mmCIF file as gemmi writes it, N, C-alpha and C atoms, coordinates in Angstrom:
data_model
loop_
_atom_site.group_PDB
_atom_site.id
_atom_site.type_symbol
_atom_site.label_atom_id
_atom_site.label_alt_id
_atom_site.label_comp_id
_atom_site.label_asym_id
_atom_site.label_entity_id
_atom_site.label_seq_id
_atom_site.pdbx_PDB_ins_code
_atom_site.Cartn_x
_atom_site.Cartn_y
_atom_site.Cartn_z
_atom_site.occupancy
_atom_site.B_iso_or_equiv
_atom_site.pdbx_formal_charge
_atom_site.auth_seq_id
_atom_site.auth_asym_id
_atom_site.pdbx_PDB_model_num
ATOM 1 N N . UNK Axp A 1 ? -121.003 -45.796 -87.957 1 0 ? 1 A 1
ATOM 2 C CA . UNK Axp A 1 ? -120.727 -44.96 -89.277 1 0 ? 1 A 1
ATOM 3 C C . UNK Axp A 1 ? -119.408 -45.095 -89.601 1 0 ? 1 A 1
ATOM 4 N N . UNK Axp A 2 ? -118.677 -45.202 -88.517 1 0 ? 2 A 1
ATOM 5 C CA . UNK Axp A 2 ? -117.106 -45.211 -88.933 1 0 ? 2 A 1
ATOM 6 C C . UNK Axp A 2 ? -116.861 -46.535 -89.782 1 0 ? 2 A 1
ATOM 7 N N . UNK Axp A 3 ? -117.62 -47.703 -89.254 1 0 ? 3 A 1
ATOM 8 C CA . UNK Axp A 3 ? -117.441 -48.997 -89.834 1 0 ? 3 A 1
ATOM 9 C C . UNK Axp A 3 ? -117.738 -48.768 -91.503 1 0 ? 3 A 1
ATOM 10 N N . UNK Axp A 4 ? -118.949 -48.273 -91.405 1 0 ? 4 A 1
ATOM 11 C CA . UNK Axp A 4 ? -119.583 -48.182 -92.882 1 0 ? 4 A 1
ATOM 12 C C . UNK Axp A 4 ? -118.425 -47.408 -93.841 1 0 ? 4 A 1
ATOM 13 N N . UNK Axp A 5 ? -117.863 -46.29 -93.446 1 0 ? 5 A 1
ATOM 14 C CA . UNK Axp A 5 ? -116.767 -45.619 -94.24 1 0 ? 5 A 1
ATOM 15 C C . UNK Axp A 5 ? -115.596 -46.538 -94.457 1 0 ? 5 A 1
ATOM 16 N N . UNK Axp A 6 ? -115.306 -47.016 -93.555 1 0 ? 6 A 1
ATOM 17 C CA . UNK Axp A 6 ? -114.193 -48.014 -93.759 1 0 ? 6 A 1
ATOM 18 C C . UNK Axp A 6 ? -114.155 -49.286 -94.684 1 0 ? 6 A 1
ATOM 19 N N . UNK Axp A 7 ? -115.168 -49.649 -94.491 1 0 ? 7 A 1
ATOM 20 C CA . UNK Axp A 7 ? -115.898 -50.715 -95.565 1 0 ? 7 A 1
ATOM 21 C C . UNK Axp A 7 ? -116.083 -50.381 -96.787 1 0 ? 7 A 1
ATOM 22 N N . UNK Axp A 8 ? -116.379 -48.937 -97.337 1 0 ? 8 A 1
ATOM 23 C CA . UNK Axp A 8 ? -116.62 -48.397 -98.277 1 0 ? 8 A 1
ATOM 24 C C . UNK Axp A 8 ? -115.197 -48.013 -99.06 1 0 ? 8 A 1
ATOM 25 N N . UNK Axp A 9 ? -114.356 -47.692 -98.022 1 0 ? 9 A 1
ATOM 26 C CA . UNK Axp A 9 ? -113.051 -47.31 -98.507 1 0 ? 9 A 1
ATOM 27 C C . UNK Axp A 9 ? -112.279 -48.787 -99.06 1 0 ? 9 A 1
ATOM 28 N N . UNK Axp A 10 ? -112.476 -49.586 -97.999 1 0 ? 10 A 1
ATOM 29 C CA . UNK Axp A 10 ? -111.621 -51.202 -98.568 1 0 ? 10 A 1
ATOM 30 C C . UNK Axp A 10 ? -112.441 -51.675 -99.906 1 0 ? 10 A 1
ATOM 31 N N . UNK Axp A 11 ? -113.545 -51.43 -99.948 1 0 ? 11 A 1
ATOM 32 C CA . UNK Axp A 11 ? -114.281 -51.91 -101.345 1 0 ? 11 A 1
ATOM 33 C C . UNK Axp A 11 ? -113.537 -50.744 -102.425 1 0 ? 11 A 1
ATOM 34 N N . UNK Axp A 12 ? -113.34 -49.509 -102.257 1 0 ? 12 A 1
ATOM 35 C CA . UNK Axp A 12 ? -112.888 -48.764 -103.27 1 0 ? 12 A 1
ATOM 36 C C . UNK Axp A 12 ? -111.317 -49.08 -103.691 1 0 ? 12 A 1
ATOM 37 N N . UNK Axp A 13 ? -110.489 -49.397 -102.616 1 0 ? 13 A 1
ATOM 38 C CA . UNK Axp A 13 ? -109.011 -49.614 -102.661 1 0 ? 13 A 1
ATOM 39 C C . UNK Axp A 13 ? -108.99 -51.016 -103.384 1 0 ? 13 A 1
ATOM 40 N N . UNK Axp A 14 ? -109.845 -52.08 -103.054 1 0 ? 14 A 1
ATOM 41 C CA . UNK Axp A 14 ? -109.899 -53.41 -103.675 1 0 ? 14 A 1
ATOM 42 C C . UNK Axp A 14 ? -110.144 -53.422 -105.127 1 0 ? 14 A 1
ATOM 43 N N . UNK Axp A 15 ? -111.088 -52.219 -105.505 1 0 ? 15 A 1
ATOM 44 C CA . UNK Axp A 15 ? -111.527 -51.941 -106.979 1 0 ? 15 A 1
ATOM 45 C C . UNK Axp A 15 ? -110.184 -51.554 -107.721 1 0 ? 15 A 1
ATOM 46 N N . UNK Axp A 16 ? -109.518 -50.631 -107.162 1 0 ? 16 A 1
ATOM 47 C CA . UNK Axp A 16 ? -108.113 -50.204 -107.582 1 0 ? 16 A 1
ATOM 48 C C . UNK Axp A 16 ? -107.219 -50.908 -107.973 1 0 ? 16 A 1
ATOM 49 N N . UNK Axp A 17 ? -107.087 -51.893 -106.947 1 0 ? 17 A 1
ATOM 50 C CA . UNK Axp A 17 ? -105.907 -53.039 -106.968 1 0 ? 17 A 1
ATOM 51 C C . UNK Axp A 17 ? -106.62 -54.024 -108.206 1 0 ? 17 A 1
ATOM 52 N N . UNK Axp A 18 ? -107.821 -54.318 -108.3 1 0 ? 18 A 1
ATOM 53 C CA . UNK Axp A 18 ? -108.164 -55.336 -109.234 1 0 ? 18 A 1
ATOM 54 C C . UNK Axp A 18 ? -107.968 -54.707 -110.523 1 0 ? 18 A 1
ATOM 55 N N . UNK Axp A 19 ? -108.27 -53.425 -110.94 1 0 ? 19 A 1
ATOM 56 C CA . UNK Axp A 19 ? -108.12 -52.694 -112.132 1 0 ? 19 A 1
ATOM 57 C C . UNK Axp A 19 ? -106.718 -52.753 -112.498 1 0 ? 19 A 1
ATOM 58 N N . UNK Axp A 20 ? -105.864 -52.326 -111.62 1 0 ? 20 A 1
ATOM 59 C CA . UNK Axp A 20 ? -104.455 -52.532 -111.869 1 0 ? 20 A 1
ATOM 60 C C . UNK Axp A 20 ? -103.812 -53.763 -112.013 1 0 ? 20 A 1
ATOM 61 N N . UNK Axp A 21 ? -104.377 -54.802 -111.263 1 0 ? 21 A 1
ATOM 62 C CA . UNK Axp A 21 ? -103.911 -56.089 -111.657 1 0 ? 21 A 1
ATOM 63 C C . UNK Axp A 21 ? -104.383 -56.68 -112.846 1 0 ? 21 A 1
ATOM 64 N N . UNK Axp A 22 ? -105.532 -56.541 -113.223 1 0 ? 22 A 1
ATOM 65 C CA . UNK Axp A 22 ? -105.919 -56.713 -114.389 1 0 ? 22 A 1
ATOM 66 C C . UNK Axp A 22 ? -105.039 -56.701 -115.693 1 0 ? 22 A 1
ATOM 67 N N . UNK Axp A 23 ? -104.697 -55.408 -115.752 1 0 ? 23 A 1
ATOM 68 C CA . UNK Axp A 23 ? -104.011 -54.843 -116.748 1 0 ? 23 A 1
ATOM 69 C C . UNK Axp A 23 ? -102.473 -54.887 -116.639 1 0 ? 23 A 1
ATOM 70 N N . UNK Axp A 24 ? -102.015 -54.934 -115.409 1 0 ? 24 A 1
ATOM 71 C CA . UNK Axp A 24 ? -100.47 -54.917 -115.408 1 0 ? 24 A 1
ATOM 72 C C . UNK Axp A 24 ? -99.582 -56.075 -114.744 1 0 ? 24 A 1
ATOM 73 N N . UNK Axp A 25 ? -100.858 -56.941 -114.013 1 0 ? 25 A 1
ATOM 74 C CA . UNK Axp A 25 ? -100.006 -58.083 -113.411 1 0 ? 25 A 1
ATOM 75 C C . UNK Axp A 25 ? -99.059 -57.98 -112.517 1 0 ? 25 A 1
ATOM 76 N N . UNK Axp A 26 ? -99.127 -56.953 -111.746 1 0 ? 26 A 1
ATOM 77 C CA . UNK Axp A 26 ? -98.028 -56.528 -110.801 1 0 ? 26 A 1
ATOM 78 C C . UNK Axp A 26 ? -97.783 -57.666 -109.562 1 0 ? 26 A 1
ATOM 79 N N . UNK Axp A 27 ? -96.546 -57.795 -109.147 1 0 ? 27 A 1
ATOM 80 C CA . UNK Axp A 27 ? -96.217 -58.702 -108.066 1 0 ? 27 A 1
ATOM 81 C C . UNK Axp A 27 ? -96.791 -58.198 -106.748 1 0 ? 27 A 1
ATOM 82 N N . UNK Axp A 28 ? -97.038 -56.681 -106.685 1 0 ? 28 A 1
ATOM 83 C CA . UNK Axp A 28 ? -97.373 -56.31 -105.282 1 0 ? 28 A 1
ATOM 84 C C . UNK Axp A 28 ? -98.03 -55.069 -105.493 1 0 ? 28 A 1
ATOM 85 N N . UNK Axp A 29 ? -99.295 -54.673 -105.005 1 0 ? 29 A 1
ATOM 86 C CA . UNK Axp A 29 ? -99.7 -53.383 -104.878 1 0 ? 29 A 1
ATOM 87 C C . UNK Axp A 29 ? -100.045 -53.06 -103.403 1 0 ? 29 A 1
ATOM 88 N N . UNK Axp A 30 ? -99.595 -51.791 -102.869 1 0 ? 30 A 1
ATOM 89 C CA . UNK Axp A 30 ? -99.866 -51.338 -101.817 1 0 ? 30 A 1
ATOM 90 C C . UNK Axp A 30 ? -100.488 -49.878 -101.865 1 0 ? 30 A 1
ATOM 91 N N . UNK Axp A 31 ? -101.633 -49.589 -101.105 1 0 ? 31 A 1
ATOM 92 C CA . UNK Axp A 31 ? -102.383 -48.272 -101.315 1 0 ? 31 A 1
ATOM 93 C C . UNK Axp A 31 ? -102.434 -47.826 -99.994 1 0 ? 31 A 1
ATOM 94 N N . UNK Axp A 32 ? -101.782 -46.574 -99.957 1 0 ? 32 A 1
ATOM 95 C CA . UNK Axp A 32 ? -101.587 -45.909 -98.607 1 0 ? 32 A 1
ATOM 96 C C . UNK Axp A 32 ? -102.657 -44.43 -98.642 1 0 ? 32 A 1
ATOM 97 N N . UNK Axp A 33 ? -103.453 -44.084 -97.808 1 0 ? 33 A 1
ATOM 98 C CA . UNK Axp A 33 ? -104.412 -43.173 -97.715 1 0 ? 33 A 1
ATOM 99 C C . UNK Axp A 33 ? -103.885 -42.2 -97.086 1 0 ? 33 A 1
ATOM 100 N N . UNK Axp A 34 ? -103.251 -40.846 -97.595 1 0 ? 34 A 1
ATOM 101 C CA . UNK Axp A 34 ? -102.584 -39.632 -97.177 1 0 ? 34 A 1
ATOM 102 C C . UNK Axp A 34 ? -103.693 -38.688 -97.008 1 0 ? 34 A 1
ATOM 103 N N . UNK Axp A 35 ? -104.941 -38.708 -97.143 1 0 ? 35 A 1
ATOM 104 C CA . UNK Axp A 35 ? -105.894 -37.932 -97.264 1 0 ? 35 A 1
ATOM 105 C C . UNK Axp A 35 ? -105.883 -36.969 -95.891 1 0 ? 35 A 1
ATOM 106 N N . UNK Axp A 36 ? -105.719 -37.57 -94.532 1 0 ? 36 A 1
ATOM 107 C CA . UNK Axp A 36 ? -105.579 -36.759 -93.469 1 0 ? 36 A 1
ATOM 108 C C . UNK Axp A 36 ? -104.379 -35.938 -93.655 1 0 ? 36 A 1
ATOM 109 N N . UNK Axp A 37 ? -103.341 -36.193 -94.458 1 0 ? 37 A 1
ATOM 110 C CA . UNK Axp A 37 ? -102.283 -34.98 -94.203 1 0 ? 37 A 1
ATOM 111 C C . UNK Axp A 37 ? -102.814 -33.767 -94.919 1 0 ? 37 A 1
ATOM 112 N N . UNK Axp A 38 ? -103.773 -33.847 -95.667 1 0 ? 38 A 1
ATOM 113 C CA . UNK Axp A 38 ? -104.068 -32.795 -96.457 1 0 ? 38 A 1
ATOM 114 C C . UNK Axp A 38 ? -105.458 -32.054 -96.214 1 0 ? 38 A 1
ATOM 115 N N . UNK Axp A 39 ? -106.108 -32.399 -95.075 1 0 ? 39 A 1
ATOM 116 C CA . UNK Axp A 39 ? -107.195 -32.101 -94.823 1 0 ? 39 A 1
ATOM 117 C C . UNK Axp A 39 ? -107.333 -30.443 -94.003 1 0 ? 39 A 1
ATOM 118 N N . UNK Axp A 40 ? -106.136 -29.932 -93.981 1 0 ? 40 A 1
ATOM 119 C CA . UNK Axp A 40 ? -106.071 -28.552 -93.93 1 0 ? 40 A 1
ATOM 120 C C . UNK Axp A 40 ? -105.797 -27.607 -95.056 1 0 ? 40 A 1
ATOM 121 N N . UNK Axp A 41 ? -105.583 -27.913 -96.268 1 0 ? 41 A 1
ATOM 122 C CA . UNK Axp A 41 ? -105.551 -27.429 -97.586 1 0 ? 41 A 1
ATOM 123 C C . UNK Axp A 41 ? -106.687 -26.898 -97.942 1 0 ? 41 A 1
ATOM 124 N N . UNK Axp A 42 ? -106.529 -25.66 -98.712 1 0 ? 42 A 1
ATOM 125 C CA . UNK Axp A 42 ? -107.765 -24.724 -99.092 1 0 ? 42 A 1
ATOM 126 C C . UNK Axp A 42 ? -108.497 -25.712 -100.098 1 0 ? 42 A 1
ATOM 127 N N . UNK Axp A 43 ? -107.826 -26.468 -100.906 1 0 ? 43 A 1
ATOM 128 C CA . UNK Axp A 43 ? -108.643 -27.256 -102.08 1 0 ? 43 A 1
ATOM 129 C C . UNK Axp A 43 ? -109.157 -28.565 -101.448 1 0 ? 43 A 1
ATOM 130 N N . UNK Axp A 44 ? -108.85 -29.007 -100.395 1 0 ? 44 A 1
ATOM 131 C CA . UNK Axp A 44 ? -109.399 -30.235 -99.766 1 0 ? 44 A 1
ATOM 132 C C . UNK Axp A 44 ? -110.764 -30.476 -99.683 1 0 ? 44 A 1
ATOM 133 N N . UNK Axp A 45 ? -111.171 -31.816 -100.319 1 0 ? 45 A 1
ATOM 134 C CA . UNK Axp A 45 ? -112.254 -32.22 -100.512 1 0 ? 45 A 1
ATOM 135 C C . UNK Axp A 45 ? -112.541 -33.56 -99.804 1 0 ? 45 A 1
ATOM 136 N N . UNK Axp A 46 ? -113.06 -33.578 -98.477 1 0 ? 46 A 1
ATOM 137 C CA . UNK Axp A 46 ? -113.475 -34.975 -97.955 1 0 ? 46 A 1
ATOM 138 C C . UNK Axp A 46 ? -114.226 -36.25 -98.726 1 0 ? 46 A 1
ATOM 139 N N . UNK Axp A 47 ? -114.714 -35.751 -99.872 1 0 ? 47 A 1
ATOM 140 C CA . UNK Axp A 47 ? -115.22 -36.837 -100.739 1 0 ? 47 A 1
ATOM 141 C C . UNK Axp A 47 ? -114.215 -37.373 -101.84 1 0 ? 47 A 1
ATOM 142 N N . UNK Axp A 48 ? -112.979 -36.828 -101.621 1 0 ? 48 A 1
ATOM 143 C CA . UNK Axp A 48 ? -112.068 -37.502 -102.46 1 0 ? 48 A 1
ATOM 144 C C . UNK Axp A 48 ? -110.761 -37.72 -101.574 1 0 ? 48 A 1
ATOM 145 N N . UNK Axp A 49 ? -109.811 -38.73 -102.29 1 0 ? 49 A 1
ATOM 146 C CA . UNK Axp A 49 ? -108.806 -39.273 -101.549 1 0 ? 49 A 1
ATOM 147 C C . UNK Axp A 49 ? -107.56 -38.573 -102.024 1 0 ? 49 A 1
ATOM 148 N N . UNK Axp A 50 ? -106.414 -38.445 -101.227 1 0 ? 50 A 1
ATOM 149 C CA . UNK Axp A 50 ? -105.135 -38.348 -101.635 1 0 ? 50 A 1
ATOM 150 C C . UNK Axp A 50 ? -104.396 -39.758 -101.283 1 0 ? 50 A 1
ATOM 151 N N . UNK Axp A 51 ? -103.883 -40.271 -102.397 1 0 ? 51 A 1
ATOM 152 C CA . UNK Axp A 51 ? -103.485 -41.982 -102.092 1 0 ? 51 A 1
ATOM 153 C C . UNK Axp A 51 ? -101.89 -41.833 -102.731 1 0 ? 51 A 1
ATOM 154 N N . UNK Axp A 52 ? -101.401 -42.88 -102.051 1 0 ? 52 A 1
ATOM 155 C CA . UNK Axp A 52 ? -100.115 -43.149 -102.631 1 0 ? 52 A 1
ATOM 156 C C . UNK Axp A 52 ? -100.102 -44.702 -102.881 1 0 ? 52 A 1
ATOM 157 N N . UNK Axp A 53 ? -99.852 -45.054 -104.246 1 0 ? 53 A 1
ATOM 158 C CA . UNK Axp A 53 ? -99.539 -46.305 -104.842 1 0 ? 53 A 1
ATOM 159 C C . UNK Axp A 53 ? -98.15 -46.89 -104.86 1 0 ? 53 A 1
ATOM 160 N N . UNK Axp A 54 ? -97.961 -48.01 -104.176 1 0 ? 54 A 1
ATOM 161 C CA . UNK Axp A 54 ? -96.608 -48.52 -104.216 1 0 ? 54 A 1
ATOM 162 C C . UNK Axp A 54 ? -96.914 -49.689 -104.927 1 0 ? 54 A 1
ATOM 163 N N . UNK Axp A 55 ? -96.298 -49.833 -106.337 1 0 ? 55 A 1
ATOM 164 C CA . UNK Axp A 55 ? -96.486 -50.959 -107.029 1 0 ? 55 A 1
ATOM 165 C C . UNK Axp A 55 ? -95.122 -51.419 -107.547 1 0 ? 55 A 1
ATOM 166 N N . UNK Axp A 56 ? -94.968 -52.854 -107.266 1 0 ? 56 A 1
ATOM 167 C CA . UNK Axp A 56 ? -93.799 -53.65 -107.57 1 0 ? 56 A 1
ATOM 168 C C . UNK Axp A 56 ? -94.402 -54.382 -109.027 1 0 ? 56 A 1
ATOM 169 N N . UNK Axp A 57 ? -93.89 -53.93 -110.088 1 0 ? 57 A 1
ATOM 170 C CA . UNK Axp A 57 ? -94.343 -54.354 -111.213 1 0 ? 57 A 1
ATOM 171 C C . UNK Axp A 57 ? -93.048 -54.275 -112.457 1 0 ? 57 A 1
ATOM 172 N N . UNK Axp A 58 ? -92.986 -55.613 -113.055 1 0 ? 58 A 1
ATOM 173 C CA . UNK Axp A 58 ? -91.792 -55.625 -114.165 1 0 ? 58 A 1
ATOM 174 C C . UNK Axp A 58 ? -92.092 -55.035 -115.208 1 0 ? 58 A 1
ATOM 175 N N . UNK Axp A 59 ? -93.582 -55.03 -115.638 1 0 ? 59 A 1
ATOM 176 C CA . UNK Axp A 59 ? -93.953 -54.284 -116.961 1 0 ? 59 A 1
ATOM 177 C C . UNK Axp A 59 ? -93.751 -52.706 -116.874 1 0 ? 59 A 1
ATOM 178 N N . UNK Axp A 60 ? -94.205 -52.254 -115.453 1 0 ? 60 A 1
ATOM 179 C CA . UNK Axp A 60 ? -94.027 -50.907 -115.308 1 0 ? 60 A 1
ATOM 180 C C . UNK Axp A 60 ? -92.415 -50.337 -115.182 1 0 ? 60 A 1
ATOM 181 N N . UNK Axp A 61 ? -91.814 -51.166 -114.677 1 0 ? 61 A 1
ATOM 182 C CA . UNK Axp A 61 ? -90.253 -51.031 -114.484 1 0 ? 61 A 1
ATOM 183 C C . UNK Axp A 61 ? -89.485 -50.851 -116.16 1 0 ? 61 A 1
ATOM 184 N N . UNK Axp A 62 ? -90.191 -51.454 -117.05 1 0 ? 62 A 1
ATOM 185 C CA . UNK Axp A 62 ? -89.543 -51.594 -118.076 1 0 ? 62 A 1
ATOM 186 C C . UNK Axp A 62 ? -90.025 -50.35 -118.953 1 0 ? 62 A 1
ATOM 187 N N . UNK Axp A 63 ? -90.904 -49.68 -118.445 1 0 ? 63 A 1
ATOM 188 C CA . UNK Axp A 63 ? -91.338 -48.228 -119.309 1 0 ? 63 A 1
ATOM 189 C C . UNK Axp A 63 ? -90.657 -47.391 -118.459 1 0 ? 63 A 1
ATOM 190 N N . UNK Axp A 64 ? -90.5 -46.014 -119.232 1 0 ? 64 A 1
ATOM 191 C CA . UNK Axp A 64 ? -89.956 -44.866 -118.58 1 0 ? 64 A 1
ATOM 192 C C . UNK Axp A 64 ? -90.883 -44.22 -117.525 1 0 ? 64 A 1
ATOM 193 N N . UNK Axp A 65 ? -90.482 -43.501 -116.597 1 0 ? 65 A 1
ATOM 194 C CA . UNK Axp A 65 ? -91.385 -43.087 -115.51 1 0 ? 65 A 1
ATOM 195 C C . UNK Axp A 65 ? -92.861 -42.481 -116.088 1 0 ? 65 A 1
ATOM 196 N N . UNK Axp A 66 ? -92.63 -41.416 -117.082 1 0 ? 66 A 1
ATOM 197 C CA . UNK Axp A 66 ? -93.849 -40.991 -117.661 1 0 ? 66 A 1
ATOM 198 C C . UNK Axp A 66 ? -94.554 -41.674 -118.115 1 0 ? 66 A 1
ATOM 199 N N . UNK Axp A 67 ? -94.219 -42.719 -118.847 1 0 ? 67 A 1
ATOM 200 C CA . UNK Axp A 67 ? -95.224 -43.791 -119.597 1 0 ? 67 A 1
ATOM 201 C C . UNK Axp A 67 ? -95.793 -44.55 -118.73 1 0 ? 67 A 1
ATOM 202 N N . UNK Axp A 68 ? -94.965 -44.965 -117.366 1 0 ? 68 A 1
ATOM 203 C CA . UNK Axp A 68 ? -95.427 -45.942 -116.702 1 0 ? 68 A 1
ATOM 204 C C . UNK Axp A 68 ? -96.666 -44.964 -115.908 1 0 ? 68 A 1
ATOM 205 N N . UNK Axp A 69 ? -96.369 -43.784 -115.476 1 0 ? 69 A 1
ATOM 206 C CA . UNK Axp A 69 ? -97.58 -43.137 -114.951 1 0 ? 69 A 1
ATOM 207 C C . UNK Axp A 69 ? -98.85 -42.873 -115.655 1 0 ? 69 A 1
ATOM 208 N N . UNK Axp A 70 ? -98.357 -42.466 -116.626 1 0 ? 70 A 1
ATOM 209 C CA . UNK Axp A 70 ? -99.699 -42.333 -117.744 1 0 ? 70 A 1
ATOM 210 C C . UNK Axp A 70 ? -100.307 -43.461 -117.989 1 0 ? 70 A 1
ATOM 211 N N . UNK Axp A 71 ? -99.634 -44.904 -117.808 1 0 ? 71 A 1
ATOM 212 C CA . UNK Axp A 71 ? -100.721 -46.121 -117.919 1 0 ? 71 A 1
ATOM 213 C C . UNK Axp A 71 ? -101.453 -46.276 -116.562 1 0 ? 71 A 1
ATOM 214 N N . UNK Axp A 72 ? -100.855 -46.151 -115.633 1 0 ? 72 A 1
ATOM 215 C CA . UNK Axp A 72 ? -101.59 -46.264 -114.428 1 0 ? 72 A 1
ATOM 216 C C . UNK Axp A 72 ? -102.702 -45.008 -114.293 1 0 ? 72 A 1
ATOM 217 N N . UNK Axp A 73 ? -102.395 -43.791 -114.873 1 0 ? 73 A 1
ATOM 218 C CA . UNK Axp A 73 ? -103.397 -42.839 -114.735 1 0 ? 73 A 1
ATOM 219 C C . UNK Axp A 73 ? -104.77 -43.186 -115.678 1 0 ? 73 A 1
ATOM 220 N N . UNK Axp A 74 ? -104.448 -44.017 -116.729 1 0 ? 74 A 1
ATOM 221 C CA . UNK Axp A 74 ? -105.356 -44.344 -117.964 1 0 ? 74 A 1
ATOM 222 C C . UNK Axp A 74 ? -106.034 -45.377 -117.305 1 0 ? 74 A 1
ATOM 223 N N . UNK Axp A 75 ? -105.421 -46.162 -116.534 1 0 ? 75 A 1
ATOM 224 C CA . UNK Axp A 75 ? -106.226 -47.416 -116.009 1 0 ? 75 A 1
ATOM 225 C C . UNK Axp A 75 ? -107.345 -46.868 -114.909 1 0 ? 75 A 1
ATOM 226 N N . UNK Axp A 76 ? -106.709 -45.948 -114.039 1 0 ? 76 A 1
ATOM 227 C CA . UNK Axp A 76 ? -107.689 -45.4 -112.953 1 0 ? 76 A 1
ATOM 228 C C . UNK Axp A 76 ? -108.454 -44.065 -113.488 1 0 ? 76 A 1
ATOM 229 N N . UNK Axp A 77 ? -108.757 -43.865 -114.811 1 0 ? 77 A 1
ATOM 230 C CA . UNK Axp A 77 ? -109.127 -42.587 -115.228 1 0 ? 77 A 1
ATOM 231 C C . UNK Axp A 77 ? -110.562 -42.089 -114.554 1 0 ? 77 A 1
ATOM 232 N N . UNK Axp A 78 ? -111.362 -43.205 -114.318 1 0 ? 78 A 1
ATOM 233 C CA . UNK Axp A 78 ? -112.654 -42.928 -113.77 1 0 ? 78 A 1
ATOM 234 C C . UNK Axp A 78 ? -112.546 -42.525 -112.226 1 0 ? 78 A 1
ATOM 235 N N . UNK Axp A 79 ? -111.632 -43.218 -111.661 1 0 ? 79 A 1
ATOM 236 C CA . UNK Axp A 79 ? -111.427 -43.063 -110.329 1 0 ? 79 A 1
ATOM 237 C C . UNK Axp A 79 ? -111.016 -41.635 -110.132 1 0 ? 79 A 1
ATOM 238 N N . UNK Axp A 80 ? -110.004 -41.264 -110.935 1 0 ? 80 A 1
ATOM 239 C CA . UNK Axp A 80 ? -109.424 -39.904 -110.818 1 0 ? 80 A 1
ATOM 240 C C . UNK Axp A 80 ? -110.53 -38.722 -110.967 1 0 ? 80 A 1
ATOM 241 N N . UNK Axp A 81 ? -111.582 -38.93 -112.041 1 0 ? 81 A 1
ATOM 242 C CA . UNK Axp A 81 ? -112.374 -38.093 -112.243 1 0 ? 81 A 1
ATOM 243 C C . UNK Axp A 81 ? -113.299 -37.965 -110.962 1 0 ? 81 A 1
ATOM 244 N N . UNK Axp A 82 ? -113.36 -38.809 -110.122 1 0 ? 82 A 1
ATOM 245 C CA . UNK Axp A 82 ? -114.754 -39.047 -109.229 1 0 ? 82 A 1
ATOM 246 C C . UNK Axp A 82 ? -114.241 -39.247 -107.71 1 0 ? 82 A 1
ATOM 247 N N . UNK Axp A 83 ? -113.075 -39.846 -107.469 1 0 ? 83 A 1
ATOM 248 C CA . UNK Axp A 83 ? -112.897 -40.181 -106.009 1 0 ? 83 A 1
ATOM 249 C C . UNK Axp A 83 ? -111.523 -39.793 -105.726 1 0 ? 83 A 1
ATOM 250 N N . UNK Axp A 84 ? -110.661 -39.758 -106.72 1 0 ? 84 A 1
ATOM 251 C CA . UNK Axp A 84 ? -109.32 -39.335 -106.232 1 0 ? 84 A 1
ATOM 252 C C . UNK Axp A 84 ? -108.778 -38 -106.665 1 0 ? 84 A 1
ATOM 253 N N . UNK Axp A 85 ? -108.308 -37.178 -105.593 1 0 ? 85 A 1
ATOM 254 C CA . UNK Axp A 85 ? -107.963 -35.865 -105.874 1 0 ? 85 A 1
ATOM 255 C C . UNK Axp A 85 ? -106.359 -35.692 -106.179 1 0 ? 85 A 1
ATOM 256 N N . UNK Axp A 86 ? -105.684 -36.603 -105.663 1 0 ? 86 A 1
ATOM 257 C CA . UNK Axp A 86 ? -104.17 -36.55 -105.778 1 0 ? 86 A 1
ATOM 258 C C . UNK Axp A 86 ? -103.625 -38.094 -105.667 1 0 ? 86 A 1
ATOM 259 N N . UNK Axp A 87 ? -102.801 -38.479 -106.562 1 0 ? 87 A 1
ATOM 260 C CA . UNK Axp A 87 ? -102.202 -39.612 -106.764 1 0 ? 87 A 1
ATOM 261 C C . UNK Axp A 87 ? -100.43 -39.769 -106.793 1 0 ? 87 A 1
ATOM 262 N N . UNK Axp A 88 ? -100.091 -40.2 -105.634 1 0 ? 88 A 1
ATOM 263 C CA . UNK Axp A 88 ? -98.678 -40.204 -105.787 1 0 ? 88 A 1
ATOM 264 C C . UNK Axp A 88 ? -98.205 -41.705 -106.058 1 0 ? 88 A 1
ATOM 265 N N . UNK Axp A 89 ? -97.319 -41.94 -107.073 1 0 ? 89 A 1
ATOM 266 C CA . UNK Axp A 89 ? -97.05 -43.284 -107.508 1 0 ? 89 A 1
ATOM 267 C C . UNK Axp A 89 ? -95.328 -43.717 -107.321 1 0 ? 89 A 1
ATOM 268 N N . UNK Axp A 90 ? -95.337 -44.627 -106.825 1 0 ? 90 A 1
ATOM 269 C CA . UNK Axp A 90 ? -93.878 -45.106 -106.617 1 0 ? 90 A 1
ATOM 270 C C . UNK Axp A 90 ? -93.794 -46.67 -107.305 1 0 ? 90 A 1
ATOM 271 N N . UNK Axp A 91 ? -92.958 -46.574 -108.102 1 0 ? 91 A 1
ATOM 272 C CA . UNK Axp A 91 ? -92.857 -48.157 -109.026 1 0 ? 91 A 1
ATOM 273 C C . UNK Axp A 91 ? -91.492 -48.631 -108.4 1 0 ? 91 A 1
ATOM 274 N N . UNK Axp A 92 ? -91.704 -50.079 -107.799 1 0 ? 92 A 1
ATOM 275 C CA . UNK Axp A 92 ? -90.52 -50.548 -107.351 1 0 ? 92 A 1
ATOM 276 C C . UNK Axp A 92 ? -90.122 -51.878 -108.114 1 0 ? 92 A 1
């Protein structure tokens, strides 16, 4: 069962990377699953992720922080609606 979950998580993370890469052509994307850090929170939903994205992107660096974050949220709109509870973004 654990391996199925890991496989589904990898497929989901690969989908996120693909969507961001298609639109922004970043040099590097790292996704960190911080869900376990939030498991004791009252609003925790085990069906949704708490993620940190670290993105190295010249396109995003040329935008101000708010517009860069809006761009990422618009790319991941479906995922935010269905599978991501919280998303921390770091642009390098």
